[in-house]
C-alpha positions, 0 to 999 in steps of 0.5 A: 545535554541529556544525562545518564539518568534521563536516558535511563528513564526514557529507555525504561518507558520505551521498553515498558511500551514494547512490553505492553504491545507485545502482550497485546499482539499475544507474541506467543500466539503468533509464534504458535501460528508460525510453528503450525504453518511451518509444519504444514509446509513440510509435508510431502504434498504441501505444493499439490495445491499451489494457491493454498501453498502460496497462501500459507508460505506468505503468511508464515513469512509475515509472521516471521518477520514481524516476530523477529523485529519484535525480538531484535527490539527486545534484545536492543533495549536489554543491550542498552540497559546493560550499557547504561549500568556499566556507564553509571557504575564507572561514572563514565558519560562518554557514551551518552551521544551514542547511547542517545542516537541508539535510543532515538532509533529505537523509538522510531523502530518501536513506532514502526512496529506499533503500526503493525497493530493497525493492519487488522483488515481481513485483506491487508496481506493481499496483493493489489491491483492499483489503477490511476486515471486522469480526471479533470484538468486537461494536460495538467491532470495527465501530467499529474497522473504520471507524477502519482504513478512515479510516486507509487513506483517509488513507494514500491521501491521502498517497500521492496514490493514487486510491481507488474505494469498491466495496461498503460495508456499514454497521453498525446502532449504529456503524462499518461491517461491511465495506468493499471499495475499489480503490486505484490509483497508484504501487506500491500493492500494493508498500505495502499488502501489509504490511496483509494480515492481522488487526489488533487494537485494545485500548482502553477501550470508548466503547460500555461504560457502565463503559468496560471494556477491550475487544479487537477484531479486524478482517481486512484482505485486500490482492490485487493487480489483474492484468488482464493475466492471463486467467482463464476464468470460465465462465458455468455456474460463477457464480450471479448475484444482484441485490438492492436496495442496503442503504446510503446513496447517493441515491434511485435506488440504494435503489429499484432492484435495482442491487446485485450479488452473484456466487458462483463455485461451484467456489471458494466465492468470494462478491463483492458490490458495491453502490456504483454506481447501475447494475447493469451497472457493479456487475456489471463491478466484481464480475467484476474482483474475482472475477478477482483473487481467482482469480489470487490463489488460483491464485498461492497454490496454486503458492507452497504447491506450491513450498514443499512441494517445498522442505520449507518450513513454510506459514503461513496469513496470513488470520487471522494477527494482524499488528499490535496497537494499544494505545489506553490506557496507554503507547499503542503500535502494534506490528507483530508481524512486523517487531517495528517500533513507534511511540508516535505512535498518532494519526499512525499512525491518521491514515495515517502507515504509511510506517515500518511499510511500510519496516520490513515490506519490510525484514523480507520481504527479510531473510526470503527 
């Protein structure tokens, strides 16, 4: 059983680590940035430029949340030190179980806050367009695509993100062929960029009479939504098709030509949206996604050009197998980039991806 001295040592080590990280993050600078943003928000004409206002408001909210968490942890450590001093002076070890539990929880909080240091990408705080598409594997792959959809919806619930389904194509026998969703909230791209690539499922097929083992693939694409970057899309470069929605959604959706398909001729990018009842809204969503993909295309070209100048080897991310999910034998989920694995397969499929995300962010930091 732990004694007061060992608890005190653990707490001092954690507090020293907290102080070091606080200095690394330069909390005073972050607080100054938040104060400056708050002053801008008080201006009478602040909301005249809504895109800029939303960007500033979200940044201020993010800073406030991060700073508050660090301040709360510092206060908790101070409270723990005071309790330990009281217990030592009174030679009272009755508080050891309670303090041990608190210190364990504070350690988890500190590890969670450490992860915030890894959100160093220029678009980590942006909303995302997340698409899942069925790959090789027939009906099993379609079922796998729907399972991944549920996994990300559960993750969004855990993170308190807002999800808007932009397009969803149901399969005939089971599962779905594809789904596209917009996810907004606190650092959605910073978290979900770890999911970009091909996800492989290995299981005994429920769609096979003999229950044979089946390998299925689904591709996940995650792109940041960058409304502040102006992309000029010429009318003559886009072909617009309207058609009747094929999915469920009510009588008016299925009896009017509300679905929209955009084809960007120069790039070959095709976007379909049919989730809204209004053709106008589907068209607006499609153009938003097209802009995001064109921005992504430009950023990728720039990155490839820089890597070429540096003599680096460019690896194609699309189609790359990034994670495997074993549903038989020694059940396991393993990320092939960070090498992190988790045997709690049910938990992962229920959206518990935080440890995979943190491991991927550490992998990115080490790769830089």
